[in-house]
ROGULO-213992 format. One line per field, with one value per residue (C-alpha): residue number from 1; chain; y, z negated, x negated. Coordinates in Angstrom, 1 decimal, decimal comma, padded with zeros to 4 digits. Example, Ala and Ser with C-alpha at 12.3 -4.5 7.8 and 13.67 -1.06 7.14 Angstrom:
migu: (1/2)
torlo: (A/A)
y: (-004,5/-001,1)
z: (-007,8/-007,1)
x: (-012,3/-013,7)
% end
This chain:
migu: (1/2/3/4/5/6/7/8/9/10/11/12/13/14/15/16/17/18/19/20/21/22/23/24/25/26/27/28/29/30/31/32/33/34/35/36/37/38/39/40/41/42/43/44/45/46/47/48/49/50/51/52/53/54/55/56/57/58/59/60/61/62/63/64/65/66/67/68/69/70/71/72/73/74/75/76/77/78/79/80/81/82/83/84/85/86/87/88/89/90/91/92/93/94/95/96/97/98/99/100/101/102/103/104/105/106/107/108/109/110/111/112/113/114/115/116/117/118/119/120/121/122/123/124/125/126/127/128/129/130/131/132/133/134/135/136/137/138/139/140/141/142/143/144/145/146/147/148/149/150/151/152/153/154/155/156/157/158/159/160/161/162/163/164/165/166/167/168/169/170/171/172/173/174/175/176/177/178/179/180/181/182/183/184/185/186/187/188/189/190/191/192/193/194/195/196/197/198/199/200/201/202/203/204/205/206/207/208/209/210/211/212/213/214/215/216/217/218/219/220/221/222/223/224/225/226/227/228/229/230/231/232/233/234/235/236/237/238/239/240/241/242/243/244/245/246/247/248/249/250/251/252/253/254/255/256/257/258/259/260/261/262/263/264/265/266/267/268/269/270/271/272/273/274/275/276/277/278/279/280/281/282/283/284/285/286/287/288/289/290/291/292/293/294/295/296/297/298/299/300/301/302/303/304/305/306/307/308/309/310/311/312/313/314/315/316/317/318/319/320/321/322/323/324/325/326/327/328/329/330/331/332/333/334/335/336/337/338/339/340/341/342/343/344/345/346/347/348/349/350/351/352/353/354/355/356/357/358/359/360/361/362/363/364/365/366/367/368/369/370)
torlo: (A/A/A/A/A/A/A/A/A/A/A/A/A/A/A/A/A/A/A/A/A/A/A/A/A/A/A/A/A/A/A/A/A/A/A/A/A/A/A/A/A/A/A/A/A/A/A/A/A/A/A/A/A/A/A/A/A/A/A/A/A/A/A/A/A/A/A/A/A/A/A/A/A/A/A/A/A/A/A/A/A/A/A/A/A/A/A/A/A/A/A/A/A/A/A/A/A/A/A/A/A/A/A/A/A/A/A/A/A/A/A/A/A/A/A/A/A/A/A/A/A/A/A/A/A/A/A/A/A/A/A/A/A/A/A/A/A/A/A/A/A/A/A/A/A/A/A/A/A/A/A/A/A/A/A/A/A/A/A/A/A/A/A/A/A/A/A/A/A/A/A/A/A/A/A/A/A/A/A/A/A/A/A/A/A/A/A/A/A/A/A/A/A/A/A/A/A/A/A/A/A/A/A/A/A/A/A/A/A/A/A/A/A/A/A/A/A/A/A/A/A/A/A/A/A/A/A/A/A/A/A/A/A/A/A/A/A/A/A/A/A/A/A/A/A/A/A/A/A/A/A/A/A/A/A/A/A/A/A/A/A/A/A/A/A/A/A/A/A/A/A/A/A/A/A/A/A/A/A/A/A/A/A/A/A/A/A/A/A/A/A/A/A/A/A/A/A/A/A/A/A/A/A/A/A/A/A/A/A/A/A/A/A/A/A/A/A/A/A/A/A/A/A/A/A/A/A/A/A/A/A/A/A/A/A/A/A/A/A/A/A/A/A/A/A/A/A/A/A/A/A/A/A/A/A/A/A/A/A/A/A/A/A/A/A/A/A/A/A/A)
y: (087,3/090,6/093,7/096,2/099,6/102,2/105,2/108,7/109,5/112,7/112,1/114,8/114,4/117,4/120,4/118,2/116,9/113,7/112,9/109,6/107,5/108,6/111,9/111,5/112,4/108,8/108,0/108,8/112,1/111,9/113,5/117,0/118,3/116,8/118,5/121,8/121,7/121,2/124,2/126,4/125,3/125,4/128,2/128,8/126,9/124,2/121,5/119,3/116,2/113,8/110,2/108,4/110,4/108,4/109,7/113,1/115,6/118,7/117,0/117,4/121,0/121,5/119,9/122,0/125,3/124,3/124,0/127,4/129,2/127,5/128,7/132,2/132,6/131,2/133,4/130,6/129,9/126,9/124,9/122,9/122,1/118,4/118,0/117,4/120,3/120,5/121,1/124,0/125,6/125,4/126,8/129,8/130,3/130,4/133,0/135,0/137,5/138,8/138,8/142,1/144,0/144,1/141,2/138,9/139,1/140,0/139,3/142,2/141,1/143,4/144,8/144,5/148,1/147,7/144,4/145,9/148,9/146,6/144,6/147,6/149,1/145,8/145,6/149,3/148,7/145,5/147,5/150,3/147,7/145,9/149,1/150,2/146,7/147,1/150,3/148,9/146,0/148,8/150,6/147,4/146,4/149,8/149,2/145,8/147,5/150,0/147,0/148,3/145,6/143,8/140,1/137,0/135,0/131,9/132,7/133,1/129,8/128,1/129,6/128,4/125,0/125,0/126,6/124,5/121,2/120,2/121,0/118,8/115,8/117,4/119,4/116,2/114,4/117,2/118,1/114,5/114,0/117,2/116,4/113,0/114,7/117,1/114,2/112,3/115,3/116,1/112,6/112,6/115,6/115,0/111,4/112,5/113,8/111,0/113,7/112,1/112,9/116,6/115,6/116,2/119,8/120,3/119,0/121,0/124,3/123,8/122,9/125,6/128,5/127,9/124,8/124,6/128,1/127,8/124,6/125,4/128,7/127,0/124,5/127,1/129,0/126,1/124,9/127,8/130,8/129,1/128,3/131,8/133,2/130,6/131,2/135,0/134,8/132,7/135,1/137,9/136,0/135,4/139,1/138,3/140,8/143,5/142,5/142,9/146,4/147,3/146,1/148,3/145,6/146,3/143,1/143,7/143,2/140,5/138,3/139,3/139,9/136,4/134,8/137,0/136,5/132,7/132,4/134,8/132,7/129,3/129,5/129,9/126,8/124,9/126,0/124,6/121,4/121,2/121,6/118,9/116,4/117,5/116,8/113,4/112,6/113,5/111,5/108,4/108,5/109,4/106,8/103,9/104,4/106,3/104,4/107,6/106,8/108,4/110,3/111,8/112,8/114,8/116,2/117,5/118,8/121,0/122,2/124,5/125,3/128,7/130,7/133,4/130,8/129,3/132,8/133,5/130,6/131,8/135,3/134,2/131,7/134,4/136,7/134,0/133,3/137,1/137,3/134,2/135,7/138,9/137,4/134,9/137,5/140,2/138,0/136,8/140,3/141,5/138,5/138,8/138,0/134,5/131,1/131,1/134,3/132,2/129,7/132,6/134,2/130,9/130,5/134,0/133,7/130,8/132,4/135,7/134,0/132,1/135,1/137,0/134,2/134,0/137,6/137,9/134,9/136,6/139,9/138,2/136,0/139,1/141,1/138,2/137,8/141,3)
z: (-052,2/-051,3/-052,7/-050,1/-050,5/-051,8/-049,6/-050,6/-050,0/-049,6/-049,7/-049,4/-051,6/-051,4/-052,9/-054,4/-053,0/-054,4/-054,5/-055,4/-054,7/-054,7/-053,0/-052,1/-049,2/-048,5/-048,2/-045,1/-045,0/-045,3/-042,9/-044,3/-041,5/-042,9/-046,3/-044,5/-042,5/-045,7/-047,4/-044,5/-044,1/-047,7/-050,3/-053,9/-056,0/-054,5/-056,9/-056,6/-058,7/-059,8/-059,0/-059,8/-058,6/-059,1/-058,5/-056,8/-055,7/-053,4/-051,0/-053,4/-053,8/-050,1/-049,8/-052,7/-051,2/-047,8/-049,4/-051,2/-048,0/-046,4/-049,6/-049,3/-045,8/-046,5/-049,6/-052,0/-055,4/-055,8/-059,2/-060,1/-063,8/-063,0/-061,6/-063,5/-065,6/-063,7/-060,4/-062,0/-063,4/-060,0/-058,3/-060,7/-060,5/-056,6/-056,7/-059,6/-057,3/-054,2/-051,0/-050,0/-047,4/-044,1/-045,2/-042,4/-039,2/-036,2/-032,8/-030,4/-026,8/-024,5/-021,5/-018,1/-018,0/-021,3/-020,5/-017,3/-019,2/-021,9/-019,1/-017,4/-020,6/-021,4/-017,9/-018,0/-021,4/-019,8/-017,0/-019,2/-021,3/-018,3/-016,8/-020,3/-020,6/-017,0/-018,3/-021,2/-019,0/-016,9/-019,7/-020,9/-017,5/-017,4/-020,7/-019,3/-016,1/-018,4/-020,7/-023,7/-023,8/-027,3/-026,8/-027,3/-024,2/-026,1/-026,0/-022,1/-021,7/-023,9/-021,8/-018,6/-020,0/-020,9/-017,5/-015,2/-016,3/-018,4/-015,5/-013,1/-013,8/-013,0/-010,2/-008,6/-008,9/-007,5/-004,7/-003,5/-003,5/-001,7/000,9/001,5/001,7/004,3/006,3/005,9/006,9/009,8/011,1/011,2/013,5/015,5/016,1/018,2/020,8/020,3/018,8/015,4/015,7/015,1/011,5/010,6/011,9/009,8/006,6/006,9/007,7/005,2/002,3/003,2/003,9/001,6/-000,5/-002,2/-003,8/-004,4/-006,1/-008,2/-009,3/-010,4/-012,3/-014,1/-014,8/-016,6/-018,2/-018,9/-018,9/-021,5/-023,6/-023,5/-024,7/-027,4/-028,6/-028,7/-030,0/-033,1/-033,8/-033,6/-036,1/-038,5/-038,1/-036,9/-034,1/-036,7/-038,6/-035,5/-034,9/-038,7/-038,1/-035,1/-032,5/-029,5/-029,0/-025,3/-025,2/-027,6/-026,6/-023,2/-021,2/-021,7/-020,7/-017,5/-016,6/-017,0/-014,8/-012,2/-011,8/-012,1/-009,9/-006,7/-007,5/-008,4/-005,2/-003,1/-005,3/-004,5/-000,8/-000,6/-002,5/-000,5/002,8/001,5/000,5/004,0/005,4/003,4/004,9/008,5/008,6/006,7/008,0/011,2/012,5/013,2/013,5/010,5/012,8/014,8/011,7/010,2/013,6/014,1/010,6/010,7/014,1/012,9/009,6/010,3/007,5/007,7/007,0/004,0/002,6/002,9/000,4/-002,0/-001,9/-003,1/-005,6/-007,3/-007,2/-008,6/-011,4/-012,5/-012,4/-014,6/-017,1/-017,1/-017,7/-020,4/-022,3/-022,1/-023,3/-026,1/-027,2/-027,2/-029,1/-032,1/-035,7/-035,9/-034,8/-032,4/-030,8/-030,0/-027,9/-026,1/-025,4/-023,7/-021,7/-020,5/-019,5/-017,4/-015,8/-015,3/-013,8/-011,2/-010,1/-009,7/-008,0/-005,2/-004,8/-004,3/-002,0/000,2/000,2/001,1/003,8/005,6/005,2/006,8/009,6/010,5)
x: (058,1/056,5/058,3/059,4/057,9/060,4/061,0/062,2/065,8/067,8/071,6/074,5/077,6/079,8/077,9/075,3/072,1/070,7/067,1/065,7/062,4/058,8/058,0/054,3/052,1/051,5/055,2/057,5/059,1/062,9/065,3/066,2/068,5/071,8/071,2/070,1/073,3/075,3/073,7/074,4/078,0/079,1/079,7/079,0/076,1/074,0/073,2/070,1/070,2/067,7/069,0/065,9/062,9/059,8/056,3/055,9/053,4/053,4/055,7/058,6/057,9/057,8/061,3/062,7/061,2/062,8/066,3/065,6/065,0/068,2/070,2/068,9/069,9/073,4/073,6/074,0/072,4/070,2/070,6/067,5/068,4/068,7/065,3/062,1/060,8/057,5/059,5/061,5/058,4/056,5/059,5/059,7/056,1/056,2/059,1/057,7/056,0/057,9/056,3/054,6/056,4/054,6/052,4/053,9/051,9/054,2/053,1/054,0/054,1/052,0/053,7/052,0/050,7/049,1/047,6/046,1/044,8/043,2/041,6/040,2/038,9/037,1/035,6/034,6/032,7/031,0/030,0/028,4/026,7/025,2/023,8/022,5/020,8/019,3/017,9/016,3/014,8/013,4/011,7/010,3/009,1/007,4/005,7/004,5/003,0/001,2/-000,1/001,8/004,6/004,5/004,9/002,8/001,4/002,0/005,8/005,6/004,0/006,7/009,3/007,6/007,4/011,1/012,3/010,0/008,7/011,7/014,0/012,4/014,6/017,9/016,5/015,1/018,4/020,6/018,1/017,8/021,6/022,2/019,9/021,5/024,9/023,8/022,5/025,9/027,9/025,7/025,7/029,5/029,8/026,6/027,4/030,3/027,7/025,2/022,8/022,0/018,4/019,3/020,3/016,7/017,1/020,2/018,7/015,5/017,4/020,1/017,6/015,0/017,4/020,3/020,8/017,3/017,5/021,2/021,4/018,2/019,9/023,2/021,2/019,2/022,4/023,9/020,9/018,6/020,9/023,2/020,1/018,9/022,3/022,5/019,0/019,3/023,0/021,8/019,0/021,6/023,8/020,9/019,9/016,4/016,7/017,6/014,4/012,3/013,8/013,0/009,4/009,1/008,9/011,2/013,3/013,3/009,7/009,3/012,4/013,7/010,5/009,0/012,1/012,4/008,8/009,1/012,2/010,7/007,6/009,1/012,1/010,3/008,2/011,3/012,9/009,8/010,2/013,9/013,5/010,8/013,0/016,1/014,4/013,2/016,7/018,0/015,1/016,2/019,6/018,3/015,7/017,4/021,0/020,9/017,8/015,9/012,2/010,4/007,9/010,7/012,6/009,7/008,7/012,2/012,3/009,0/009,9/012,6/010,9/009,0/007,3/010,1/012,8/010,8/010,3/014,0/014,7/011,9/013,2/016,7/015,3/013,2/016,3/018,6/016,1/015,8/019,6/019,9/017,5/019,3/022,8/021,6/019,5/022,2/024,9/022,6/021,6/025,2/026,6/028,7/028,0/029,8/029,3/032,1/030,6/027,4/029,5/031,4/028,0/026,6/029,9/029,9/026,2/027,0/030,0/028,0/025,0/027,2/029,0/025,9/024,2/027,0/027,2/023,3/023,3/025,9/024,1/020,8/022,2/023,8/020,6/018,5/021,1/020,9)
% end
């Protein structure tokens, strides 16, 4: 016959609290509320008796200290003379040094005006930091133009490889799907007028003018911008950037400029690649599902694609690449000195990049329309 595992018990009998059974972390914790209510409602001394306590560990001490706190609140004395000597010594040791006044952390709820002020102060500091970073980038760019920037050409090629060829997979997938989505959306509306053939115009204009550059910028923000922030943030934590400054090497030249050059060069090329695959994705839908002849589809597509429209997408793409590089490098260079700060820098880099991309896209669209 299997022996039932004994469980700890806490029973109340008048002004006494009886403890029995094993009090271990592996056993189920007994219900302490009846005993706590008895301590609060009574008067005089509270006696805790050993009625067969088995093995015990810190679980028993936790229960005893809970009863002690209840007794202090009720203004009663706690009698532990019937408990094991080890429990009494641990209790006396825990109460030997009174808690230091003011040691407890008290959360003070901020008022609405204080919260608004703190947010405004934080935003102002970030604005000043952003302007200061742009000034350092301009100085580094000036040294680059004069041929005095200190960085290795090998680092530029490494960053070009990371930003360009290694990003082709995700850019290919997103571009093809975006082109197919544009074709589906256009077919729904144009089908009402029996004008499905103009899906080719829609896909071509949509990819070349807007979606190719925008989706490439978003991909680079989530992939490359976060990577830049994490890399430079880790170097900040490991004090490698401080070491460069000690050696007299400007971190803006050695770390930031190669990344900015790589993104400024590769983003327009990725935009051209994204435009091409987006048009092919739309052509797949148009030819296979809308029964548009392939020759007609591509003729309609290239009829609407002038050199100026293609240049608009490339200008946007180059701008997005530079903004992603600025956001990622700025967050990485201003990273804190902890592991959590690196994660926060990467997250902030992505958010900042997306905001700047959307704002820049809106500005360029208005400029081109005017």
